[in-house]
PyMOL CGO cylinders between C-alpha atoms (Angstrom):
from pymol import cmd
from pymol.cgo import CYLINDER

trace = [
    CYLINDER, 5.26, -47.19, 8.04, 3.52, -45.43, 5.19, 0.3, 1, 1, 1, 1, 1, 1,
    CYLINDER, 3.52, -45.43, 5.19, 1.35, -47.59, 2.96, 0.3, 1, 1, 1, 1, 1, 1,
    CYLINDER, 1.35, -47.59, 2.96, 1.89, -47.87, -0.78, 0.3, 1, 1, 1, 1, 1, 1,
    CYLINDER, 1.89, -47.87, -0.78, -1.36, -45.93, -1.24, 0.3, 1, 1, 1, 1, 1, 1,
    CYLINDER, -1.36, -45.93, -1.24, 0.01, -43.02, 0.85, 0.3, 1, 1, 1, 1, 1, 1,
    CYLINDER, 0.01, -43.02, 0.85, 3.21, -43.00, -1.19, 0.3, 1, 1, 1, 1, 1, 1,
    CYLINDER, 3.21, -43.00, -1.19, 1.25, -42.99, -4.47, 0.3, 1, 1, 1, 1, 1, 1,
    CYLINDER, 1.25, -42.99, -4.47, -0.98, -40.12, -3.26, 0.3, 1, 1, 1, 1, 1, 1,
    CYLINDER, -0.98, -40.12, -3.26, 2.03, -38.08, -2.11, 0.3, 1, 1, 1, 1, 1, 1,
    CYLINDER, 2.03, -38.08, -2.11, 3.83, -38.70, -5.42, 0.3, 1, 1, 1, 1, 1, 1,
    CYLINDER, 3.83, -38.70, -5.42, 0.72, -37.66, -7.34, 0.3, 1, 1, 1, 1, 1, 1,
    CYLINDER, 0.72, -37.66, -7.34, 0.38, -34.43, -5.33, 0.3, 1, 1, 1, 1, 1, 1,
    CYLINDER, 0.38, -34.43, -5.33, 4.05, -33.55, -5.90, 0.3, 1, 1, 1, 1, 1, 1,
    CYLINDER, 4.05, -33.55, -5.90, 3.67, -34.23, -9.62, 0.3, 1, 1, 1, 1, 1, 1,
    CYLINDER, 3.67, -34.23, -9.62, 0.50, -32.09, -9.85, 0.3, 1, 1, 1, 1, 1, 1,
    CYLINDER, 0.50, -32.09, -9.85, 2.08, -29.23, -7.89, 0.3, 1, 1, 1, 1, 1, 1,
    CYLINDER, 2.08, -29.23, -7.89, 5.17, -29.36, -10.09, 0.3, 1, 1, 1, 1, 1, 1,
    CYLINDER, 5.17, -29.36, -10.09, 3.05, -29.24, -13.24, 0.3, 1, 1, 1, 1, 1, 1,
    CYLINDER, 3.05, -29.24, -13.24, 1.00, -26.35, -11.84, 0.3, 1, 1, 1, 1, 1, 1,
    CYLINDER, 1.00, -26.35, -11.84, 4.15, -24.41, -10.95, 0.3, 1, 1, 1, 1, 1, 1,
    CYLINDER, 4.15, -24.41, -10.95, 5.71, -24.98, -14.37, 0.3, 1, 1, 1, 1, 1, 1,
    CYLINDER, 5.71, -24.98, -14.37, 2.50, -23.95, -16.13, 0.3, 1, 1, 1, 1, 1, 1,
    CYLINDER, 2.50, -23.95, -16.13, 2.24, -20.72, -14.14, 0.3, 1, 1, 1, 1, 1, 1,
    CYLINDER, 2.24, -20.72, -14.14, 5.93, -20.03, -14.63, 0.3, 1, 1, 1, 1, 1, 1,
    CYLINDER, 5.93, -20.03, -14.63, 5.55, -20.36, -18.40, 0.3, 1, 1, 1, 1, 1, 1,
    CYLINDER, 5.55, -20.36, -18.40, 2.54, -18.01, -18.30, 0.3, 1, 1, 1, 1, 1, 1,
    CYLINDER, 2.54, -18.01, -18.30, 4.58, -15.37, -16.43, 0.3, 1, 1, 1, 1, 1, 1,
    CYLINDER, 4.58, -15.37, -16.43, 7.49, -15.78, -18.83, 0.3, 1, 1, 1, 1, 1, 1,
    CYLINDER, 7.49, -15.78, -18.83, 5.24, -15.33, -21.88, 0.3, 1, 1, 1, 1, 1, 1,
    CYLINDER, 5.24, -15.33, -21.88, 3.63, -12.30, -20.23, 0.3, 1, 1, 1, 1, 1, 1,
    CYLINDER, 3.63, -12.30, -20.23, 7.06, -10.72, -19.77, 0.3, 1, 1, 1, 1, 1, 1,
    CYLINDER, 7.06, -10.72, -19.77, 6.79, -10.76, -15.96, 0.3, 1, 1, 1, 1, 1, 1,
    CYLINDER, 6.79, -10.76, -15.96, 9.54, -13.25, -15.08, 0.3, 1, 1, 1, 1, 1, 1,
    CYLINDER, 9.54, -13.25, -15.08, 12.97, -11.60, -14.90, 0.3, 1, 1, 1, 1, 1, 1,
    CYLINDER, 12.97, -11.60, -14.90, 15.97, -13.46, -16.35, 0.3, 1, 1, 1, 1, 1, 1,
    CYLINDER, 15.97, -13.46, -16.35, 17.40, -16.20, -14.18, 0.3, 1, 1, 1, 1, 1, 1,
    CYLINDER, 17.40, -16.20, -14.18, 14.27, -16.46, -11.99, 0.3, 1, 1, 1, 1, 1, 1,
    CYLINDER, 14.27, -16.46, -11.99, 11.87, -19.34, -11.27, 0.3, 1, 1, 1, 1, 1, 1,
    CYLINDER, 11.87, -19.34, -11.27, 8.28, -19.04, -10.08, 0.3, 1, 1, 1, 1, 1, 1,
    CYLINDER, 8.28, -19.04, -10.08, 7.44, -20.27, -6.59, 0.3, 1, 1, 1, 1, 1, 1,
    CYLINDER, 7.44, -20.27, -6.59, 3.98, -21.07, -5.26, 0.3, 1, 1, 1, 1, 1, 1,
    CYLINDER, 3.98, -21.07, -5.26, 5.30, -20.79, -1.69, 0.3, 1, 1, 1, 1, 1, 1,
    CYLINDER, 5.30, -20.79, -1.69, 6.89, -17.88, 0.17, 0.3, 1, 1, 1, 1, 1, 1,
    CYLINDER, 6.89, -17.88, 0.17, 10.40, -18.89, 1.28, 0.3, 1, 1, 1, 1, 1, 1,
    CYLINDER, 10.40, -18.89, 1.28, 11.72, -17.41, 4.53, 0.3, 1, 1, 1, 1, 1, 1,
    CYLINDER, 11.72, -17.41, 4.53, 15.15, -15.79, 4.21, 0.3, 1, 1, 1, 1, 1, 1,
    CYLINDER, 15.15, -15.79, 4.21, 16.77, -13.30, 6.57, 0.3, 1, 1, 1, 1, 1, 1,
    CYLINDER, 16.77, -13.30, 6.57, 19.80, -12.68, 8.72, 0.3, 1, 1, 1, 1, 1, 1,
    CYLINDER, 19.80, -12.68, 8.72, 19.48, -12.76, 12.51, 0.3, 1, 1, 1, 1, 1, 1,
    CYLINDER, 19.48, -12.76, 12.51, 16.70, -13.95, 14.82, 0.3, 1, 1, 1, 1, 1, 1,
    CYLINDER, 16.70, -13.95, 14.82, 13.04, -12.93, 14.45, 0.3, 1, 1, 1, 1, 1, 1,
    CYLINDER, 13.04, -12.93, 14.45, 12.63, -9.92, 16.78, 0.3, 1, 1, 1, 1, 1, 1,
    CYLINDER, 12.63, -9.92, 16.78, 9.86, -9.51, 19.31, 0.3, 1, 1, 1, 1, 1, 1,
    CYLINDER, 9.86, -9.51, 19.31, 7.32, -6.70, 19.07, 0.3, 1, 1, 1, 1, 1, 1,
    CYLINDER, 7.32, -6.70, 19.07, 6.15, -4.56, 21.98, 0.3, 1, 1, 1, 1, 1, 1,
    CYLINDER, 6.15, -4.56, 21.98, 3.68, -1.98, 20.61, 0.3, 1, 1, 1, 1, 1, 1,
    CYLINDER, 3.68, -1.98, 20.61, 4.02, 0.15, 23.75, 0.3, 1, 1, 1, 1, 1, 1,
    CYLINDER, 4.02, 0.15, 23.75, 7.72, 0.73, 23.08, 0.3, 1, 1, 1, 1, 1, 1,
    CYLINDER, 7.72, 0.73, 23.08, 8.06, 0.30, 19.30, 0.3, 1, 1, 1, 1, 1, 1,
    CYLINDER, 8.06, 0.30, 19.30, 8.87, 3.48, 17.33, 0.3, 1, 1, 1, 1, 1, 1,
    CYLINDER, 8.87, 3.48, 17.33, 9.41, 4.22, 13.64, 0.3, 1, 1, 1, 1, 1, 1,
    CYLINDER, 9.41, 4.22, 13.64, 11.80, 7.12, 12.97, 0.3, 1, 1, 1, 1, 1, 1,
    CYLINDER, 11.80, 7.12, 12.97, 12.57, 9.56, 10.17, 0.3, 1, 1, 1, 1, 1, 1,
    CYLINDER, 12.57, 9.56, 10.17, 16.10, 10.85, 10.57, 0.3, 1, 1, 1, 1, 1, 1,
    CYLINDER, 16.10, 10.85, 10.57, 19.15, 12.29, 8.82, 0.3, 1, 1, 1, 1, 1, 1,
    CYLINDER, 19.15, 12.29, 8.82, 18.62, 15.14, 6.37, 0.3, 1, 1, 1, 1, 1, 1,
    CYLINDER, 18.62, 15.14, 6.37, 15.22, 16.23, 7.70, 0.3, 1, 1, 1, 1, 1, 1,
    CYLINDER, 15.22, 16.23, 7.70, 14.26, 19.60, 9.13, 0.3, 1, 1, 1, 1, 1, 1,
    CYLINDER, 14.26, 19.60, 9.13, 13.15, 17.92, 12.34, 0.3, 1, 1, 1, 1, 1, 1,
    CYLINDER, 13.15, 17.92, 12.34, 13.43, 14.28, 13.41, 0.3, 1, 1, 1, 1, 1, 1,
    CYLINDER, 13.43, 14.28, 13.41, 10.15, 12.40, 13.72, 0.3, 1, 1, 1, 1, 1, 1,
    CYLINDER, 10.15, 12.40, 13.72, 9.09, 9.30, 15.66, 0.3, 1, 1, 1, 1, 1, 1,
    CYLINDER, 9.09, 9.30, 15.66, 5.79, 7.48, 15.19, 0.3, 1, 1, 1, 1, 1, 1,
    CYLINDER, 5.79, 7.48, 15.19, 4.26, 4.74, 17.31, 0.3, 1, 1, 1, 1, 1, 1,
    CYLINDER, 4.26, 4.74, 17.31, 2.77, 1.74, 15.52, 0.3, 1, 1, 1, 1, 1, 1,
    CYLINDER, 2.77, 1.74, 15.52, -0.70, 3.11, 16.26, 0.3, 1, 1, 1, 1, 1, 1,
    CYLINDER, -0.70, 3.11, 16.26, 0.20, 6.50, 14.80, 0.3, 1, 1, 1, 1, 1, 1,
    CYLINDER, 0.20, 6.50, 14.80, 1.77, 4.92, 11.73, 0.3, 1, 1, 1, 1, 1, 1,
    CYLINDER, 1.77, 4.92, 11.73, -1.17, 2.64, 10.98, 0.3, 1, 1, 1, 1, 1, 1,
    CYLINDER, -1.17, 2.64, 10.98, -3.59, 5.57, 11.43, 0.3, 1, 1, 1, 1, 1, 1,
    CYLINDER, -3.59, 5.57, 11.43, -2.16, 7.21, 8.31, 0.3, 1, 1, 1, 1, 1, 1,
    CYLINDER, -2.16, 7.21, 8.31, -4.04, 6.75, 5.00, 0.3, 1, 1, 1, 1, 1, 1,
    CYLINDER, -4.04, 6.75, 5.00, -3.76, 3.16, 3.74, 0.3, 1, 1, 1, 1, 1, 1,
    CYLINDER, -3.76, 3.16, 3.74, -3.05, 1.89, 0.26, 0.3, 1, 1, 1, 1, 1, 1,
    CYLINDER, -3.05, 1.89, 0.26, -3.10, -1.56, -1.35, 0.3, 1, 1, 1, 1, 1, 1,
    CYLINDER, -3.10, -1.56, -1.35, -0.47, -2.53, -3.89, 0.3, 1, 1, 1, 1, 1, 1,
    CYLINDER, -0.47, -2.53, -3.89, -0.55, -5.64, -6.10, 0.3, 1, 1, 1, 1, 1, 1,
    CYLINDER, -0.55, -5.64, -6.10, 2.98, -6.47, -7.15, 0.3, 1, 1, 1, 1, 1, 1,
    CYLINDER, 2.98, -6.47, -7.15, 5.42, -9.24, -8.01, 0.3, 1, 1, 1, 1, 1, 1,
    CYLINDER, 5.42, -9.24, -8.01, 8.31, -10.08, -5.70, 0.3, 1, 1, 1, 1, 1, 1,
    CYLINDER, 8.31, -10.08, -5.70, 11.72, -11.23, -6.95, 0.3, 1, 1, 1, 1, 1, 1,
    CYLINDER, 11.72, -11.23, -6.95, 14.39, -12.66, -4.64, 0.3, 1, 1, 1, 1, 1, 1,
    CYLINDER, 14.39, -12.66, -4.64, 18.09, -12.50, -5.52, 0.3, 1, 1, 1, 1, 1, 1,
    CYLINDER, 18.09, -12.50, -5.52, 18.25, -16.24, -4.72, 0.3, 1, 1, 1, 1, 1, 1,
    CYLINDER, 18.25, -16.24, -4.72, 16.31, -16.74, -7.99, 0.3, 1, 1, 1, 1, 1, 1,
    CYLINDER, 16.31, -16.74, -7.99, 12.68, -17.27, -6.95, 0.3, 1, 1, 1, 1, 1, 1,
    CYLINDER, 12.68, -17.27, -6.95, 9.76, -15.01, -7.84, 0.3, 1, 1, 1, 1, 1, 1,
    CYLINDER, 9.76, -15.01, -7.84, 6.35, -14.82, -6.16, 0.3, 1, 1, 1, 1, 1, 1,
    CYLINDER, 6.35, -14.82, -6.16, 3.62, -13.18, -8.20, 0.3, 1, 1, 1, 1, 1, 1,
    CYLINDER, 3.62, -13.18, -8.20, 0.51, -11.06, -7.54, 0.3, 1, 1, 1, 1, 1, 1,
    CYLINDER, 0.51, -11.06, -7.54, 1.18, -10.26, -3.90, 0.3, 1, 1, 1, 1, 1, 1,
    CYLINDER, 1.18, -10.26, -3.90, -1.28, -7.84, -2.33, 0.3, 1, 1, 1, 1, 1, 1,
    CYLINDER, -1.28, -7.84, -2.33, 0.38, -5.57, 0.22, 0.3, 1, 1, 1, 1, 1, 1,
    CYLINDER, 0.38, -5.57, 0.22, -1.41, -3.18, 2.55, 0.3, 1, 1, 1, 1, 1, 1,
    CYLINDER, -1.41, -3.18, 2.55, 0.19, -0.31, 4.44, 0.3, 1, 1, 1, 1, 1, 1,
    CYLINDER, 0.19, -0.31, 4.44, 1.13, 3.34, 4.05, 0.3, 1, 1, 1, 1, 1, 1,
    CYLINDER, 1.13, 3.34, 4.05, 2.77, 4.77, 0.93, 0.3, 1, 1, 1, 1, 1, 1,
    CYLINDER, 2.77, 4.77, 0.93, 6.32, 5.96, 1.55, 0.3, 1, 1, 1, 1, 1, 1,
    CYLINDER, 6.32, 5.96, 1.55, 5.59, 9.22, -0.22, 0.3, 1, 1, 1, 1, 1, 1,
    CYLINDER, 5.59, 9.22, -0.22, 2.77, 9.76, 2.31, 0.3, 1, 1, 1, 1, 1, 1,
    CYLINDER, 2.77, 9.76, 2.31, 5.39, 9.46, 5.06, 0.3, 1, 1, 1, 1, 1, 1,
    CYLINDER, 5.39, 9.46, 5.06, 7.63, 11.90, 3.19, 0.3, 1, 1, 1, 1, 1, 1,
    CYLINDER, 7.63, 11.90, 3.19, 5.03, 14.62, 3.66, 0.3, 1, 1, 1, 1, 1, 1,
    CYLINDER, 5.03, 14.62, 3.66, 5.75, 14.40, 7.38, 0.3, 1, 1, 1, 1, 1, 1,
    CYLINDER, 5.75, 14.40, 7.38, 9.52, 14.34, 7.01, 0.3, 1, 1, 1, 1, 1, 1,
    CYLINDER, 9.52, 14.34, 7.01, 10.21, 17.84, 5.64, 0.3, 1, 1, 1, 1, 1, 1,
    CYLINDER, 10.21, 17.84, 5.64, 13.31, 16.71, 3.80, 0.3, 1, 1, 1, 1, 1, 1,
    CYLINDER, 13.31, 16.71, 3.80, 16.25, 19.00, 3.29, 0.3, 1, 1, 1, 1, 1, 1,
    CYLINDER, 16.25, 19.00, 3.29, 16.96, 19.78, -0.40, 0.3, 1, 1, 1, 1, 1, 1,
    CYLINDER, 16.96, 19.78, -0.40, 20.25, 17.87, -0.42, 0.3, 1, 1, 1, 1, 1, 1,
    CYLINDER, 20.25, 17.87, -0.42, 18.60, 14.55, 0.52, 0.3, 1, 1, 1, 1, 1, 1,
    CYLINDER, 18.60, 14.55, 0.52, 19.00, 12.18, -2.44, 0.3, 1, 1, 1, 1, 1, 1,
    CYLINDER, 19.00, 12.18, -2.44, 19.40, 8.72, -0.88, 0.3, 1, 1, 1, 1, 1, 1,
    CYLINDER, 19.40, 8.72, -0.88, 17.91, 6.67, 1.93, 0.3, 1, 1, 1, 1, 1, 1,
    CYLINDER, 17.91, 6.67, 1.93, 19.38, 4.16, 4.34, 0.3, 1, 1, 1, 1, 1, 1,
    CYLINDER, 19.38, 4.16, 4.34, 16.66, 1.79, 5.51, 0.3, 1, 1, 1, 1, 1, 1,
    CYLINDER, 16.66, 1.79, 5.51, 17.34, 0.74, 9.10, 0.3, 1, 1, 1, 1, 1, 1,
    CYLINDER, 17.34, 0.74, 9.10, 15.86, -2.36, 10.70, 0.3, 1, 1, 1, 1, 1, 1,
    CYLINDER, 15.86, -2.36, 10.70, 16.17, -4.61, 13.73, 0.3, 1, 1, 1, 1, 1, 1,
    CYLINDER, 16.17, -4.61, 13.73, 19.57, -6.14, 14.57, 0.3, 1, 1, 1, 1, 1, 1,
    CYLINDER, 19.57, -6.14, 14.57, 21.33, -3.21, 12.86, 0.3, 1, 1, 1, 1, 1, 1,
    CYLINDER, 21.33, -3.21, 12.86, 20.35, -4.43, 9.38, 0.3, 1, 1, 1, 1, 1, 1,
    CYLINDER, 20.35, -4.43, 9.38, 20.49, -1.78, 6.65, 0.3, 1, 1, 1, 1, 1, 1,
    CYLINDER, 20.49, -1.78, 6.65, 19.77, -1.41, 2.93, 0.3, 1, 1, 1, 1, 1, 1,
    CYLINDER, 19.77, -1.41, 2.93, 20.31, 1.62, 0.69, 0.3, 1, 1, 1, 1, 1, 1,
    CYLINDER, 20.31, 1.62, 0.69, 17.95, 3.15, -1.88, 0.3, 1, 1, 1, 1, 1, 1,
    CYLINDER, 17.95, 3.15, -1.88, 17.80, 6.22, -4.10, 0.3, 1, 1, 1, 1, 1, 1,
    CYLINDER, 17.80, 6.22, -4.10, 15.17, 8.62, -2.74, 0.3, 1, 1, 1, 1, 1, 1,
    CYLINDER, 15.17, 8.62, -2.74, 13.46, 8.72, -6.16, 0.3, 1, 1, 1, 1, 1, 1,
    CYLINDER, 13.46, 8.72, -6.16, 12.74, 4.98, -5.89, 0.3, 1, 1, 1, 1, 1, 1,
    CYLINDER, 12.74, 4.98, -5.89, 11.35, 5.29, -2.38, 0.3, 1, 1, 1, 1, 1, 1,
    CYLINDER, 11.35, 5.29, -2.38, 8.88, 7.87, -3.69, 0.3, 1, 1, 1, 1, 1, 1,
    CYLINDER, 8.88, 7.87, -3.69, 7.38, 5.63, -6.39, 0.3, 1, 1, 1, 1, 1, 1,
    CYLINDER, 7.38, 5.63, -6.39, 3.60, 5.11, -5.95, 0.3, 1, 1, 1, 1, 1, 1,
    CYLINDER, 3.60, 5.11, -5.95, 3.90, 1.32, -5.44, 0.3, 1, 1, 1, 1, 1, 1,
    CYLINDER, 3.90, 1.32, -5.44, 6.51, 1.56, -2.66, 0.3, 1, 1, 1, 1, 1, 1,
    CYLINDER, 6.51, 1.56, -2.66, 5.04, 1.24, 0.82, 0.3, 1, 1, 1, 1, 1, 1,
    CYLINDER, 5.04, 1.24, 0.82, 5.59, 0.35, 4.44, 0.3, 1, 1, 1, 1, 1, 1,
    CYLINDER, 5.59, 0.35, 4.44, 3.40, -2.73, 4.78, 0.3, 1, 1, 1, 1, 1, 1,
    CYLINDER, 3.40, -2.73, 4.78, 1.92, -4.62, 7.70, 0.3, 1, 1, 1, 1, 1, 1,
    CYLINDER, 1.92, -4.62, 7.70, -0.48, -6.86, 5.78, 0.3, 1, 1, 1, 1, 1, 1,
    CYLINDER, -0.48, -6.86, 5.78, 0.02, -9.36, 2.95, 0.3, 1, 1, 1, 1, 1, 1,
    CYLINDER, 0.02, -9.36, 2.95, -2.77, -11.06, 0.97, 0.3, 1, 1, 1, 1, 1, 1,
    CYLINDER, -2.77, -11.06, 0.97, -5.42, -9.97, 3.44, 0.3, 1, 1, 1, 1, 1, 1,
    CYLINDER, -5.42, -9.97, 3.44, -3.63, -11.05, 6.63, 0.3, 1, 1, 1, 1, 1, 1,
    CYLINDER, -3.63, -11.05, 6.63, -1.19, -9.44, 9.04, 0.3, 1, 1, 1, 1, 1, 1,
    CYLINDER, -1.19, -9.44, 9.04, 2.40, -10.16, 8.10, 0.3, 1, 1, 1, 1, 1, 1,
    CYLINDER, 2.40, -10.16, 8.10, 3.78, -13.22, 9.85, 0.3, 1, 1, 1, 1, 1, 1,
    CYLINDER, 3.78, -13.22, 9.85, 6.72, -12.44, 12.16, 0.3, 1, 1, 1, 1, 1, 1,
    CYLINDER, 6.72, -12.44, 12.16, 9.11, -14.35, 9.87, 0.3, 1, 1, 1, 1, 1, 1,
    CYLINDER, 9.11, -14.35, 9.87, 8.03, -12.16, 6.96, 0.3, 1, 1, 1, 1, 1, 1,
    CYLINDER, 8.03, -12.16, 6.96, 8.56, -8.85, 8.72, 0.3, 1, 1, 1, 1, 1, 1,
    CYLINDER, 8.56, -8.85, 8.72, 5.80, -8.15, 11.25, 0.3, 1, 1, 1, 1, 1, 1,
    CYLINDER, 5.80, -8.15, 11.25, 5.05, -5.49, 12.33, 0.3, 1, 1, 1, 1, 1, 1,
    CYLINDER, 5.05, -5.49, 12.33, 6.48, -3.47, 9.42, 0.3, 1, 1, 1, 1, 1, 1,
    CYLINDER, 6.48, -3.47, 9.42, 8.17, -4.27, 6.13, 0.3, 1, 1, 1, 1, 1, 1,
    CYLINDER, 8.17, -4.27, 6.13, 9.33, -1.98, 3.36, 0.3, 1, 1, 1, 1, 1, 1,
    CYLINDER, 9.33, -1.98, 3.36, 8.14, -3.15, -0.08, 0.3, 1, 1, 1, 1, 1, 1,
    CYLINDER, 8.14, -3.15, -0.08, 10.04, -1.99, -3.19, 0.3, 1, 1, 1, 1, 1, 1,
    CYLINDER, 10.04, -1.99, -3.19, 8.63, -4.14, -6.04, 0.3, 1, 1, 1, 1, 1, 1,
    CYLINDER, 8.63, -4.14, -6.04, 11.01, -2.95, -8.78, 0.3, 1, 1, 1, 1, 1, 1,
    CYLINDER, 11.01, -2.95, -8.78, 14.15, -4.15, -6.96, 0.3, 1, 1, 1, 1, 1, 1,
    CYLINDER, 14.15, -4.15, -6.96, 15.35, -7.50, -5.63, 0.3, 1, 1, 1, 1, 1, 1,
    CYLINDER, 15.35, -7.50, -5.63, 13.62, -8.48, -2.41, 0.3, 1, 1, 1, 1, 1, 1,
    CYLINDER, 13.62, -8.48, -2.41, 16.58, -7.83, -0.09, 0.3, 1, 1, 1, 1, 1, 1,
    CYLINDER, 16.58, -7.83, -0.09, 15.73, -4.14, -0.58, 0.3, 1, 1, 1, 1, 1, 1,
    CYLINDER, 15.73, -4.14, -0.58, 12.20, -4.88, 0.76, 0.3, 1, 1, 1, 1, 1, 1,
    CYLINDER, 12.20, -4.88, 0.76, 13.53, -4.79, 4.30, 0.3, 1, 1, 1, 1, 1, 1,
    CYLINDER, 13.53, -4.79, 4.30, 11.85, -6.73, 7.10, 0.3, 1, 1, 1, 1, 1, 1,
    CYLINDER, 11.85, -6.73, 7.10, 11.30, -5.30, 10.61, 0.3, 1, 1, 1, 1, 1, 1,
    CYLINDER, 11.30, -5.30, 10.61, 11.91, -1.69, 9.53, 0.3, 1, 1, 1, 1, 1, 1,
    CYLINDER, 11.91, -1.69, 9.53, 12.52, 0.83, 12.29, 0.3, 1, 1, 1, 1, 1, 1,
    CYLINDER, 12.52, 0.83, 12.29, 13.82, 3.97, 10.54, 0.3, 1, 1, 1, 1, 1, 1,
    CYLINDER, 13.82, 3.97, 10.54, 14.53, 5.79, 7.30, 0.3, 1, 1, 1, 1, 1, 1,
    CYLINDER, 14.53, 5.79, 7.30, 17.71, 7.85, 7.28, 0.3, 1, 1, 1, 1, 1, 1,
    CYLINDER, 17.71, 7.85, 7.28, 17.96, 10.45, 4.52, 0.3, 1, 1, 1, 1, 1, 1,
    CYLINDER, 17.96, 10.45, 4.52, 21.39, 11.11, 3.03, 0.3, 1, 1, 1, 1, 1, 1,
    CYLINDER, 21.39, 11.11, 3.03, 23.09, 13.31, 0.46, 0.3, 1, 1, 1, 1, 1, 1,
    CYLINDER, 23.09, 13.31, 0.46, 25.33, 10.52, -0.90, 0.3, 1, 1, 1, 1, 1, 1,
    CYLINDER, 25.33, 10.52, -0.90, 24.76, 6.82, -1.45, 0.3, 1, 1, 1, 1, 1, 1,
    CYLINDER, 24.76, 6.82, -1.45, 26.26, 4.34, 1.02, 0.3, 1, 1, 1, 1, 1, 1,
    CYLINDER, 26.26, 4.34, 1.02, 26.14, 0.52, 0.92, 0.3, 1, 1, 1, 1, 1, 1,
    CYLINDER, 26.14, 0.52, 0.92, 23.90, -1.33, 3.36, 0.3, 1, 1, 1, 1, 1, 1,
    CYLINDER, 23.90, -1.33, 3.36, 24.43, -4.74, 4.97, 0.3, 1, 1, 1, 1, 1, 1,
    CYLINDER, 24.43, -4.74, 4.97, 24.26, -7.02, 1.92, 0.3, 1, 1, 1, 1, 1, 1,
    CYLINDER, 24.26, -7.02, 1.92, 25.77, -4.39, -0.35, 0.3, 1, 1, 1, 1, 1, 1,
    CYLINDER, 25.77, -4.39, -0.35, 28.88, -4.37, 1.88, 0.3, 1, 1, 1, 1, 1, 1,
    CYLINDER, 28.88, -4.37, 1.88, 28.94, -8.16, 1.59, 0.3, 1, 1, 1, 1, 1, 1,
    CYLINDER, 28.94, -8.16, 1.59, 29.06, -8.43, -2.17, 0.3, 1, 1, 1, 1, 1, 1,
    CYLINDER, 29.06, -8.43, -2.17, 25.54, -7.65, -3.39, 0.3, 1, 1, 1, 1, 1, 1,
    CYLINDER, 25.54, -7.65, -3.39, 24.90, -5.03, -6.05, 0.3, 1, 1, 1, 1, 1, 1,
    CYLINDER, 24.90, -5.03, -6.05, 24.52, -1.45, -4.86, 0.3, 1, 1, 1, 1, 1, 1,
    CYLINDER, 24.52, -1.45, -4.86, 21.19, -1.06, -6.71, 0.3, 1, 1, 1, 1, 1, 1,
    CYLINDER, 21.19, -1.06, -6.71, 19.65, -4.50, -7.40, 0.3, 1, 1, 1, 1, 1, 1,
    CYLINDER, 19.65, -4.50, -7.40, 17.49, -4.38, -10.55, 0.3, 1, 1, 1, 1, 1, 1,
    CYLINDER, 17.49, -4.38, -10.55, 16.16, -7.92, -11.26, 0.3, 1, 1, 1, 1, 1, 1,
    CYLINDER, 16.16, -7.92, -11.26, 15.62, -7.16, -14.94, 0.3, 1, 1, 1, 1, 1, 1,
    CYLINDER, 15.62, -7.16, -14.94, 19.30, -6.32, -15.29, 0.3, 1, 1, 1, 1, 1, 1,
    CYLINDER, 19.30, -6.32, -15.29, 20.31, -9.27, -13.06, 0.3, 1, 1, 1, 1, 1, 1,
    CYLINDER, 20.31, -9.27, -13.06, 22.13, -6.91, -10.73, 0.3, 1, 1, 1, 1, 1, 1,
    CYLINDER, 22.13, -6.91, -10.73, 22.70, -9.58, -8.10, 0.3, 1, 1, 1, 1, 1, 1,
    CYLINDER, 22.70, -9.58, -8.10, 26.30, -8.97, -7.12, 0.3, 1, 1, 1, 1, 1, 1,
    CYLINDER, 26.30, -8.97, -7.12, 28.86, -6.18, -7.27, 0.3, 1, 1, 1, 1, 1, 1,
    CYLINDER, 28.86, -6.18, -7.27, 30.66, -5.93, -10.65, 0.3, 1, 1, 1, 1, 1, 1,
]
cmd.load_cgo(trace, "trace")
């Protein structure tokens, strides 16, 4: 059984952590960085559909497909050999938590686009991941300078539950658009809903407009 001293220490730690979280949350709100309806978290909750996939670097491939002049496949070694960037950005989940000042490392999506040779009619992207998961994006958002394919977070390789070996990061949109376990980008002329969008989530997902669900 736990002693009264252990219980007091645990209660004190919970109280201190709660106060710290509330203080930081208020700072973010005053700084205009906390979107409406969100709460700050000091942790990084794990949310996804399906099991965590395995990773075999000898067989893994990342593809560019759809409205491109020629399809392209890159191994993980080839992908990570491309010029790296670091992006410091906030991260807002549709389930109402926000995690601030994340440092992501990977390759900028617009760097990848230089390899894709897109056809002029390409205006949208379907992000394809393990287990058949998909999410849609306008091409113009994919090309923003802070959007990247990341394999590191806060100085460490991504944990498998957070998307290792590759996660798309789109800071301006709700986190379901920052797809885990990405395997391909499919370029399209017209927008199409992805997995969560077909299941009631908003087609776009702007946290500042609280675009959580379909109108």
